[in-house]
C-alpha positions in Angstrom: 62.5 72.7 75.1 63.0 74.9 77.9 65.4 76.6 80.0 65.3 76.6 83.9 66.1 79.1 86.5 67.9 78.6 89.5 65.4 78.4 92.5 65.8 81.4 94.2 65.4 80.3 98.1 65.6 83.3 100.7 63.8 83.5 104.4 60.9 84.7 102.5 59.9 81.2 100.6 61.4 80.8 97.0 60.4 81.2 93.8 61.4 79.1 90.4 60.8 80.0 86.1 61.1 78.5 83.4 60.8 79.5 79.7 60.6 77.6 76.7 63.5 78.5 74.2 61.1 78.8 71.4 59.4 81.7 70.9 56.7 82.3 67.9 55.7 85.2 66.1 52.1 86.9 65.2 51.8 86.8 60.9 52.7 90.6 60.9 56.1 89.7 62.7 55.0 92.9 65.1 54.6 90.6 68.4 57.3 87.5 69.9 55.4 85.6 72.3 57.5 84.2 75.0 56.0 81.5 77.4 56.9 79.1 79.9 56.2 78.3 83.6 56.3 79.9 87.2 56.3 78.9 90.8 55.6 80.6 93.6 56.4 79.6 97.4 56.2 82.5 100.9 56.9 81.7 103.9 54.2 82.8 106.3 53.1 85.6 103.9 50.5 86.4 100.8 52.1 88.4 98.0 50.5 91.7 96.9 48.6 90.8 93.4 49.3 94.3 92.1 53.5 94.1 93.4 53.6 90.4 91.3 54.3 89.6 87.6 56.5 88.3 85.2 58.4 90.6 82.7 60.6 89.5 79.8 63.1 92.4 77.6 64.2 91.0 74.1 67.3 92.1 72.0 67.5 91.4 68.2 70.2 92.8 65.9 69.2 92.6 62.4 72.0 93.8 60.4 74.4 96.4 60.9 71.7 99.3 61.0 69.1 98.0 63.1 68.8 97.2 67.0 64.7 95.8 67.4 64.0 95.9 71.3 60.8 94.8 73.0 59.3 94.7 76.8 56.6 93.0 78.1 55.1 91.3 81.3 51.8 90.3 82.8 51.4 91.1 86.4 49.9 93.5 89.0 48.9 97.1 88.3 52.1 98.0 90.4 54.3 96.4 88.0 53.3 97.6 84.9 51.6 94.5 83.7 47.9 95.5 84.1 46.4 92.5 84.8 46.4 90.3 87.7 49.6 89.0 89.6 50.7 85.9 90.4 49.4 83.1 91.9 51.5 82.3 94.6 50.4 79.0 96.4 53.5 76.7 95.7 51.7 75.0 92.3 53.3 75.2 88.8 51.3 78.2 86.4 51.8 78.3 82.9 52.7 81.9 81.6 53.1 83.9 78.6 52.8 87.2 77.0 53.8 89.2 74.0 56.4 91.6 73.2 56.0 93.8 70.8 58.9 95.0 68.7 60.4 98.5 68.6 63.2 100.3 67.1 65.1 103.6 68.1 65.3 106.4 65.8 65.2 110.0 65.7 61.8 110.4 66.9 62.3 108.1 69.8 60.9 104.9 68.7 58.6 103.6 66.1 57.1 100.4 65.5 59.3 97.4 63.9 59.5 93.5 63.1 61.1 91.2 64.2 63.0 88.6 62.3 63.3 84.3 62.5 66.7 83.6 64.5 68.2 84.1 67.7 67.3 87.5 70.3 68.9 87.8 73.8 66.6 87.9 76.3 66.4 89.3 80.2 63.8 87.4 82.4 62.4 87.6 85.3 59.5 86.8 87.8 58.8 88.4 91.8 56.2 88.7 94.1 56.3 91.2 97.7 53.7 92.1 99.9 55.2 95.4 100.5 56.0 99.0 98.9 58.1 102.0 99.1 57.5 105.0 100.0 56.3 107.7 97.0 61.0 108.7 96.8 61.4 105.2 96.9 62.9 106.2 100.5 61.8 104.0 102.9 60.6 100.9 101.7 58.8 97.5 103.7 57.8 93.7 102.8 59.0 90.5 102.0 59.9 90.1 98.2 61.1 86.7 96.1 61.9 86.8 92.3 64.3 85.4 90.2 66.3 87.6 87.0 68.3 86.0 84.3 69.6 86.1 80.6 69.2 84.0 77.6 69.2 83.1 74.2 65.6 82.4 72.4 65.2 81.2 69.3 61.9 82.7 67.5 60.2 81.9 64.5 
């Protein structure tokens, strides 16, 4: 089963995304794999692969003492994904990536484990052909994307 985000359509094009409601842990319970599909359809412009990608931030409350969080994504170097950007050709493409578990402590953060159950997720994707100056004061170009919150079941 998957949840579909609303299609975001602008003069710049459209971006749709689905997310599988079930995510899977690795054997050691240190990673959760999140997956789904996306369709990126720019209008009369070509996205820069370095400025396109998908992302997820997960949060799981474990008892009264621990909040486990993690973030991951895929995409071009400008998106922090360190890989290839999204294909924006109006065709549905599969996506997936691993999200590591982390717990914040007095040392800043430590590796943690996920538990089977529900996890809050903020998930999104976007593509752009522009950029900003080094102070993020002057930006240019076209962009399309979507961002939404949902609950995933991990196991």
